[in-house]
TORKOL-4160 file (C-alpha; in steps of 0.2 Angstrom, whole numbers, padded with zeros to 4 digits, m for minus):
233
<pt num="1" X="0535" Y="0857" Z="0482"/>
<pt num="2" X="0528" Y="0842" Z="0474"/>
<pt num="3" X="0534" Y="0825" Z="0479"/>
<pt num="4" X="0544" Y="0823" Z="0463"/>
<pt num="5" X="0538" Y="0804" Z="0460"/>
<pt num="6" X="0518" Y="0812" Z="0466"/>
<pt num="7" X="0521" Y="0823" Z="0452"/>
<pt num="8" X="0524" Y="0808" Z="0436"/>
<pt num="9" X="0511" Y="0798" Z="0446"/>
<pt num="10" X="0499" Y="0815" Z="0443"/>
<pt num="11" X="0505" Y="0816" Z="0426"/>
<pt num="12" X="0501" Y="0794" Z="0420"/>
<pt num="13" X="0484" Y="0797" Z="0429"/>
<pt num="14" X="0480" Y="0814" Z="0419"/>
<pt num="15" X="0490" Y="0803" Z="0402"/>
<pt num="16" X="0477" Y="0785" Z="0407"/>
<pt num="17" X="0461" Y="0795" Z="0409"/>
<pt num="18" X="0462" Y="0803" Z="0396"/>
<pt num="19" X="0465" Y="0793" Z="0383"/>
<pt num="20" X="0450" Y="0784" Z="0391"/>
<pt num="21" X="0433" Y="0785" Z="0388"/>
<pt num="22" X="0427" Y="0780" Z="0406"/>
<pt num="23" X="0408" Y="0777" Z="0406"/>
<pt num="24" X="0395" Y="0774" Z="0423"/>
<pt num="25" X="0386" Y="0756" Z="0420"/>
<pt num="26" X="0367" Y="0757" Z="0431"/>
<pt num="27" X="0356" Y="0749" Z="0438"/>
<pt num="28" X="0342" Y="0762" Z="0447"/>
<pt num="29" X="0328" Y="0753" Z="0459"/>
<pt num="30" X="0311" Y="0758" Z="0460"/>
<pt num="31" X="0311" Y="0762" Z="0475"/>
<pt num="32" X="0322" Y="0771" Z="0489"/>
<pt num="33" X="0319" Y="0755" Z="0499"/>
<pt num="34" X="0313" Y="0738" Z="0501"/>
<pt num="35" X="0297" Y="0732" Z="0513"/>
<pt num="36" X="0297" Y="0713" Z="0517"/>
<pt num="37" X="0280" Y="0711" Z="0526"/>
<pt num="38" X="0280" Y="0693" Z="0539"/>
<pt num="39" X="0261" Y="0689" Z="0537"/>
<pt num="40" X="0265" Y="0691" Z="0516"/>
<pt num="41" X="0282" Y="0677" Z="0521"/>
<pt num="42" X="0292" Y="0690" Z="0506"/>
<pt num="43" X="0296" Y="0707" Z="0499"/>
<pt num="44" X="0300" Y="0713" Z="0480"/>
<pt num="45" X="0310" Y="0728" Z="0469"/>
<pt num="46" X="0311" Y="0732" Z="0453"/>
<pt num="47" X="0331" Y="0737" Z="0449"/>
<pt num="48" X="0330" Y="0743" Z="0429"/>
<pt num="49" X="0346" Y="0743" Z="0420"/>
<pt num="50" X="0348" Y="0761" Z="0411"/>
<pt num="51" X="0361" Y="0757" Z="0402"/>
<pt num="52" X="0365" Y="0751" Z="0382"/>
<pt num="53" X="0371" Y="0736" Z="0387"/>
<pt num="54" X="0368" Y="0719" Z="0394"/>
<pt num="55" X="0375" Y="0715" Z="0416"/>
<pt num="56" X="0374" Y="0707" Z="0426"/>
<pt num="57" X="0366" Y="0710" Z="0442"/>
<pt num="58" X="0373" Y="0704" Z="0456"/>
<pt num="59" X="0362" Y="0706" Z="0473"/>
<pt num="60" X="0369" Y="0704" Z="0488"/>
<pt num="61" X="0362" Y="0707" Z="0506"/>
<pt num="62" X="0371" Y="0715" Z="0521"/>
<pt num="63" X="0370" Y="0713" Z="0540"/>
<pt num="64" X="0369" Y="0726" Z="0550"/>
<pt num="65" X="0379" Y="0727" Z="0565"/>
<pt num="66" X="0365" Y="0726" Z="0576"/>
<pt num="67" X="0359" Y="0713" Z="0568"/>
<pt num="68" X="0366" Y="0697" Z="0562"/>
<pt num="69" X="0350" Y="0688" Z="0560"/>
<pt num="70" X="0350" Y="0679" Z="0543"/>
<pt num="71" X="0331" Y="0682" Z="0542"/>
<pt num="72" X="0331" Y="0685" Z="0524"/>
<pt num="73" X="0335" Y="0673" Z="0506"/>
<pt num="74" X="0334" Y="0685" Z="0489"/>
<pt num="75" X="0333" Y="0678" Z="0470"/>
<pt num="76" X="0337" Y="0678" Z="0460"/>
<pt num="77" X="0355" Y="0682" Z="0464"/>
<pt num="78" X="0361" Y="0687" Z="0450"/>
<pt num="79" X="0353" Y="0688" Z="0433"/>
<pt num="80" X="0355" Y="0694" Z="0414"/>
<pt num="81" X="0346" Y="0712" Z="0411"/>
<pt num="82" X="0349" Y="0716" Z="0393"/>
<pt num="83" X="0345" Y="0736" Z="0391"/>
<pt num="84" X="0333" Y="0744" Z="0397"/>
<pt num="85" X="0325" Y="0729" Z="0406"/>
<pt num="86" X="0320" Y="0726" Z="0421"/>
<pt num="87" X="0321" Y="0713" Z="0433"/>
<pt num="88" X="0313" Y="0710" Z="0446"/>
<pt num="89" X="0324" Y="0703" Z="0464"/>
<pt num="90" X="0311" Y="0695" Z="0479"/>
<pt num="91" X="0317" Y="0695" Z="0496"/>
<pt num="92" X="0311" Y="0681" Z="0503"/>
<pt num="93" X="0309" Y="0679" Z="0525"/>
<pt num="94" X="0316" Y="0664" Z="0537"/>
<pt num="95" X="0315" Y="0667" Z="0551"/>
<pt num="96" X="0312" Y="0654" Z="0563"/>
<pt num="97" X="0302" Y="0665" Z="0577"/>
<pt num="98" X="0288" Y="0678" Z="0575"/>
<pt num="99" X="0296" Y="0694" Z="0573"/>
<pt num="100" X="0291" Y="0708" Z="0588"/>
<pt num="101" X="0299" Y="0724" Z="0579"/>
<pt num="102" X="0304" Y="0731" Z="0565"/>
<pt num="103" X="0320" Y="0723" Z="0558"/>
<pt num="104" X="0333" Y="0732" Z="0549"/>
<pt num="105" X="0347" Y="0728" Z="0536"/>
<pt num="106" X="0353" Y="0733" Z="0518"/>
<pt num="107" X="0355" Y="0725" Z="0499"/>
<pt num="108" X="0366" Y="0731" Z="0489"/>
<pt num="109" X="0364" Y="0728" Z="0470"/>
<pt num="110" X="0378" Y="0732" Z="0455"/>
<pt num="111" X="0380" Y="0730" Z="0438"/>
<pt num="112" X="0394" Y="0722" Z="0432"/>
<pt num="113" X="0398" Y="0728" Z="0411"/>
<pt num="114" X="0402" Y="0715" Z="0399"/>
<pt num="115" X="0419" Y="0712" Z="0390"/>
<pt num="116" X="0426" Y="0725" Z="0378"/>
<pt num="117" X="0439" Y="0718" Z="0370"/>
<pt num="118" X="0452" Y="0728" Z="0360"/>
<pt num="119" X="0442" Y="0742" Z="0366"/>
<pt num="120" X="0451" Y="0759" Z="0372"/>
<pt num="121" X="0433" Y="0758" Z="0385"/>
<pt num="122" X="0432" Y="0760" Z="0404"/>
<pt num="123" X="0410" Y="0756" Z="0411"/>
<pt num="124" X="0413" Y="0758" Z="0428"/>
<pt num="125" X="0399" Y="0749" Z="0439"/>
<pt num="126" X="0387" Y="0757" Z="0451"/>
<pt num="127" X="0383" Y="0751" Z="0467"/>
<pt num="128" X="0365" Y="0756" Z="0474"/>
<pt num="129" X="0363" Y="0753" Z="0493"/>
<pt num="130" X="0345" Y="0753" Z="0500"/>
<pt num="131" X="0339" Y="0750" Z="0516"/>
<pt num="132" X="0327" Y="0733" Z="0517"/>
<pt num="133" X="0315" Y="0735" Z="0532"/>
<pt num="134" X="0308" Y="0719" Z="0535"/>
<pt num="135" X="0288" Y="0724" Z="0546"/>
<pt num="136" X="0281" Y="0711" Z="0560"/>
<pt num="137" X="0262" Y="0701" Z="0556"/>
<pt num="138" X="0249" Y="0714" Z="0563"/>
<pt num="139" X="0263" Y="0725" Z="0568"/>
<pt num="140" X="0249" Y="0744" Z="0561"/>
<pt num="141" X="0258" Y="0756" Z="0547"/>
<pt num="142" X="0267" Y="0770" Z="0557"/>
<pt num="143" X="0265" Y="0785" Z="0548"/>
<pt num="144" X="0278" Y="0795" Z="0558"/>
<pt num="145" X="0289" Y="0783" Z="0567"/>
<pt num="146" X="0301" Y="0796" Z="0573"/>
<pt num="147" X="0289" Y="0802" Z="0585"/>
<pt num="148" X="0288" Y="0789" Z="0597"/>
<pt num="149" X="0307" Y="0794" Z="0600"/>
<pt num="150" X="0309" Y="0803" Z="0618"/>
<pt num="151" X="0325" Y="0814" Z="0620"/>
<pt num="152" X="0332" Y="0819" Z="0634"/>
<pt num="153" X="0344" Y="0832" Z="0641"/>
<pt num="154" X="0356" Y="0822" Z="0653"/>
<pt num="155" X="0368" Y="0832" Z="0662"/>
<pt num="156" X="0382" Y="0839" Z="0645"/>
<pt num="157" X="0376" Y="0824" Z="0637"/>
<pt num="158" X="0360" Y="0823" Z="0624"/>
<pt num="159" X="0352" Y="0807" Z="0625"/>
<pt num="160" X="0340" Y="0796" Z="0612"/>
<pt num="161" X="0328" Y="0782" Z="0616"/>
<pt num="162" X="0318" Y="0775" Z="0603"/>
<pt num="163" X="0305" Y="0764" Z="0617"/>
<pt num="164" X="0294" Y="0758" Z="0601"/>
<pt num="165" X="0295" Y="0741" Z="0589"/>
<pt num="166" X="0299" Y="0753" Z="0575"/>
<pt num="167" X="0316" Y="0755" Z="0563"/>
<pt num="168" X="0319" Y="0776" Z="0565"/>
<pt num="169" X="0328" Y="0783" Z="0548"/>
<pt num="170" X="0334" Y="0800" Z="0552"/>
<pt num="171" X="0347" Y="0811" Z="0548"/>
<pt num="172" X="0362" Y="0809" Z="0558"/>
<pt num="173" X="0364" Y="0826" Z="0563"/>
<pt num="174" X="0351" Y="0836" Z="0575"/>
<pt num="175" X="0349" Y="0851" Z="0582"/>
<pt num="176" X="0346" Y="0859" Z="0599"/>
<pt num="177" X="0333" Y="0874" Z="0601"/>
<pt num="178" X="0335" Y="0886" Z="0604"/>
<pt num="179" X="0353" Y="0887" Z="0607"/>
<pt num="180" X="0356" Y="0881" Z="0586"/>
<pt num="181" X="0367" Y="0868" Z="0593"/>
<pt num="182" X="0373" Y="0850" Z="0581"/>
<pt num="183" X="0374" Y="0837" Z="0588"/>
<pt num="184" X="0379" Y="0821" Z="0577"/>
<pt num="185" X="0370" Y="0803" Z="0577"/>
<pt num="186" X="0386" Y="0786" Z="0576"/>
<pt num="187" X="0371" Y="0781" Z="0563"/>
<pt num="188" X="0356" Y="0784" Z="0552"/>
<pt num="189" X="0344" Y="0775" Z="0562"/>
<pt num="190" X="0337" Y="0770" Z="0580"/>
<pt num="191" X="0334" Y="0753" Z="0583"/>
<pt num="192" X="0319" Y="0748" Z="0594"/>
<pt num="193" X="0323" Y="0747" Z="0612"/>
<pt num="194" X="0340" Y="0756" Z="0608"/>
<pt num="195" X="0350" Y="0773" Z="0615"/>
<pt num="196" X="0364" Y="0784" Z="0610"/>
<pt num="197" X="0369" Y="0795" Z="0620"/>
<pt num="198" X="0379" Y="0810" Z="0612"/>
<pt num="199" X="0393" Y="0822" Z="0620"/>
<pt num="200" X="0396" Y="0840" Z="0611"/>
<pt num="201" X="0417" Y="0842" Z="0608"/>
<pt num="202" X="0420" Y="0855" Z="0619"/>
<pt num="203" X="0413" Y="0844" Z="0631"/>
<pt num="204" X="0396" Y="0857" Z="0636"/>
<pt num="205" X="0379" Y="0855" Z="0637"/>
<pt num="206" X="0371" Y="0869" Z="0630"/>
<pt num="207" X="0358" Y="0881" Z="0641"/>
<pt num="208" X="0340" Y="0887" Z="0637"/>
<pt num="209" X="0337" Y="0870" Z="0627"/>
<pt num="210" X="0319" Y="0865" Z="0625"/>
<pt num="211" X="0314" Y="0855" Z="0605"/>
<pt num="212" X="0327" Y="0845" Z="0594"/>
<pt num="213" X="0325" Y="0848" Z="0577"/>
<pt num="214" X="0327" Y="0831" Z="0567"/>
<pt num="215" X="0325" Y="0827" Z="0547"/>
<pt num="216" X="0318" Y="0809" Z="0548"/>
<pt num="217" X="0310" Y="0794" Z="0533"/>
<pt num="218" X="0298" Y="0788" Z="0533"/>
<pt num="219" X="0296" Y="0772" Z="0532"/>
<pt num="220" X="0291" Y="0770" Z="0512"/>
<pt num="221" X="0308" Y="0783" Z="0511"/>
<pt num="222" X="0295" Y="0798" Z="0506"/>
<pt num="223" X="0305" Y="0816" Z="0513"/>
<pt num="224" X="0298" Y="0826" Z="0522"/>
<pt num="225" X="0300" Y="0841" Z="0533"/>
<pt num="226" X="0311" Y="0845" Z="0548"/>
<pt num="227" X="0302" Y="0838" Z="0563"/>
<pt num="228" X="0302" Y="0849" Z="0582"/>
<pt num="229" X="0304" Y="0835" Z="0596"/>
<pt num="230" X="0298" Y="0840" Z="0616"/>
<pt num="231" X="0316" Y="0838" Z="0623"/>
<pt num="232" X="0314" Y="0835" Z="0644"/>
<pt num="233" X="0329" Y="0837" Z="0657"/>
């Protein structure tokens, strides 16, 4: 039986939705990742306002939990972008020491639409959240950094380590082969020097695992096929 209060709230919500013309505002970056080169001391990305009205675009840098060092400044942090126009956003490196490994941050782009007085219309904002990769000067470009990861079965656990200077971005679920057992990483990236230990809900180790299949992402955001890495014991 549906509680009366819940039913009343549902009817009111449906009434509001039916009386409101909801529209989504969107700012669209021209890339799925921002690359900042230490050798250039900056990086940049173009963001386009795809809506039919001007927006106030807010750009916000975010630290990942493992790395709170303030390495970047963004300009402009706020800008008015006319319909169909593109705003270039620059990321200025502000590191006190030379970088030894790649570093990972995130950035959000949000377009705030103007308030429409006297109109029964809601314009919802759509926030874009992208990774920001900071690359050390002199570090060679690696087209397949996921090949640098090491994978090992230790007892009933699967352990992945990244001994390389590269940030590796991969899908959060990996699969050991040929047993086809799914394992879940705590996040979608493995930082330089980072190690993760995964366990199965049933506490068992799959017998006969020889490979681990992962879904990687390239440094520059291009999709690639799955990759099978050698699994050691």
